[in-house]
Each structure stands twice: as structure tokens, then as C-alpha cells.
C-alpha positions in Angstrom: 0.0 0.0 0.0 1.1 3.5 -0.8 1.0 6.4 1.4 -1.7 9.0 0.6 -0.4 12.2 -1.1 -1.0 15.4 0.7 -1.7 18.4 -1.6 1.1 20.9 -1.2 0.6 24.6 -1.2 4.0 25.1 -2.8 3.4 22.8 -5.8 2.4 25.7 -8.1 5.4 27.7 -7.0 7.8 24.8 -7.6 6.5 24.3 -11.1 6.8 28.0 -11.7 10.4 27.9 -10.4 11.1 24.9 -12.5 9.7 26.6 -15.6 11.8 29.7 -14.8 14.9 27.6 -14.3 14.3 25.8 -17.6 13.7 29.1 -19.4 16.9 30.5 -17.8 18.8 27.4 -18.9 17.3 27.6 -22.4 18.2 31.3 -22.6 21.7 30.5 -21.3 22.1 27.7 -23.8 20.8 29.9 -26.7 23.2 32.7 -25.8 26.1 30.2 -25.7 25.0 28.6 -28.9 24.7 32.1 -30.6 28.1 33.0 -29.2 29.6 29.7 -30.5 28.0 30.1 -33.9 29.1 33.8 -34.1 32.7 32.9 -33.1 32.7 29.9 -35.6 31.3 32.2 -38.3 34.0 34.8 -37.6 36.7 32.2 -37.6 35.4 30.8 -40.9 35.4 34.2 -42.5 38.9 34.9 -41.3 40.0 31.5 -42.6 38.4 32.2 -46.0 40.0 35.6 -46.2 43.4 34.1 -45.3 42.9 31.2 -47.8 42.0 33.6 -50.6 44.9 35.9 -49.7 47.3 32.9 -49.8 45.9 31.8 -53.1 46.3 35.3 -54.5 49.9 35.4 -53.2 50.6 32.0 -54.6 49.2 33.0 -58.0 51.2 36.2 -58.1 54.3 34.4 -57.1 53.8 31.7 -59.8 53.1 34.4 -62.4 56.4 36.2 -61.4 58.2 32.9 -61.7 56.8 32.3 -65.2 57.7 35.9 -66.2 61.3 35.3 -65.0 61.5 32.1 -67.0 60.2 33.7 -70.1 62.6 36.6 -69.6 65.5 34.2 -69.2 64.5 32.1 -72.2 64.2 35.3 -74.3 67.7 36.5 -73.3 69.0 33.0 -74.0 67.4 32.9 -77.5 68.7 36.3 -78.4 72.1 35.3 -77.2 72.2 32.2 -79.3 71.0 34.3 -82.3 73.9 36.7 -81.7 76.3 33.7 -81.5 74.9 32.2 -84.7 75.3 35.5 -86.5 78.9 35.8 -85.2 79.7 32.3 -86.3 78.2 32.8 -89.8 80.2 36.0 -90.2 83.4 34.2 -89.1 82.7 31.3 -91.4 82.0 33.7 -94.3 85.2 35.6 -93.7 87.2 32.4 -93.3 85.9 31.1 -96.7 86.8 34.4 -98.4 90.3 34.3 -96.8 90.7 30.7 -98.0 89.6 31.6 -101.5 92.1 34.5 -101.6 94.9 32.3 -100.3 94.1 29.6 -102.9 94.3 32.3 -105.7 97.6 33.5 -104.2 98.9 30.0 -104.0 98.0 29.3 -107.7 99.7 32.6 -108.6 102.9 31.7 -106.8 105.9 31.4 -109.2 108.2 29.6 -106.9 108.0 26.9 -104.3 109.3 29.4 -101.7 106.5 31.8 -102.6 103.9 29.0 -102.3 105.2 28.0 -98.8 105.1 31.6 -97.7 101.5 32.1 -98.9 100.5 28.8 -97.2 102.3 29.7 -93.9 100.8 33.2 -93.8 97.3 31.8 -94.5 97.6 29.1 -91.8 99.0 31.6 -89.2 96.3 34.2 -90.0 93.5 31.5 -89.9 94.8 30.2 -86.6 94.9 33.7 -85.1 91.3 34.4 -86.3 90.0 31.1 -84.9 91.5 31.8 -81.5 90.2 35.4 -81.6 86.7 34.2 -82.7 86.7 31.4 -80.1 87.5 33.9 -77.4 84.8 36.3 -78.6 82.2 33.5 -78.8 83.2 32.4 -75.3 82.8 35.9 -73.9 79.4 36.2 -75.6 78.3 32.8 -74.2 79.4 33.7 -70.6 77.6 37.1 -70.9 74.4 35.5 -72.2 74.5 32.8 -69.5 74.9 35.4 -66.8 72.2 37.7 -68.2 69.8 34.7 -68.6 70.5 33.6 -65.0 69.7 37.0 -63.5 65.8 36.7 -63.7 65.9 33.2 -62.3 68.4 34.1 -59.6 66.1 37.0 -58.6 63.1 34.7 -58.3 65.2 32.2 -56.2 66.1 35.0 -53.9 62.5 36.1 -53.6 61.4 32.5 -52.9 64.1 32.2 -50.2 63.0 35.5 -48.6 59.4 34.2 -48.5 60.4 30.9 -47.0 62.7 32.4 -44.4 60.5 35.3 -43.4 58.2 33.2 -41.2 61.2 31.5 -39.6 62.8 34.8 -38.7 59.6 36.3 -37.4 
């Protein structure tokens, strides 16, 4: 058998207190939820801004790298064009000198005169080959250095970007 329940005068008050407590708890939960959502939204917006900025920086950096590569390739191509022209001029001059030496050799009246023509031609040809080789080597070094400048500048920029966060 169960004990009879006695009506309580405070039963209405307890339910009211419980309702108020529940409402206060719900308000508290709603405020925390709103604050959490607001903070999450703010963090997502910051992350999005940072992601887009990083993407833009990366795109800009890649474009600058491509521009440097194009510049280096252009310098390299122009340098090889210059070397080709110098080589063609040298070859043409050498052929003309050989033709003149052949005419002089055929016009020689004595063996001594033929040997002198041949010796002069060989000495002159050798001197021109050495001079032209030196000239082409200097042009090649100049072109290589000039073509390396844009690439070197981009490598330095990349190193600065990579080392900046470490130094900070």
C-alpha cells in the first residue's frame, strides 16, 4: 500500500520555479549557442580571407616565376641568335680568306713563294680562330649570366618568402 499524497501549497510555486529555471537554462544555452555560432562564423570568415589571400599570393608568385622564366628564355634565345650571326660572319670571312689564299697559292711562281703564302694563311687563320673562339666564349658567358639574372632574382624572392616566417 502506498502512502496517501497530501496536496502541497507550494506545488504551483515549484512548477513555476522549474519553468523559470528551464527558461533561464534555455536562454543560457541559446546565448552560448549564438556566441559559439558567431565565433565559428567569424573564424570561418577569417580562414576564408586568409585562404583567398594565400591563393592570390601564390598565383602572383607563380606568375612572377613564369615571367622570369620567359625573360631568361628570351635572353638565352637572343644570345644564341647573336652567337649564330657571329659564327656565320666568321665562317664567311674564313671562306673568303681561304679563296684569296688559294688564288695567291695558284699565282705563286716559286715553291718558296707558295710555302710563304700557305704559312701566312695558316697563321692568319689560326689567329682568327683563336680570336673568334675567345669572342664567342665571352658572348656565351655574358648570355648565360644575363639569362640567369631573372631566375636568380626569383630564387632569392622565394628564399625570402620561405625564411620570413622562420625569422619572425
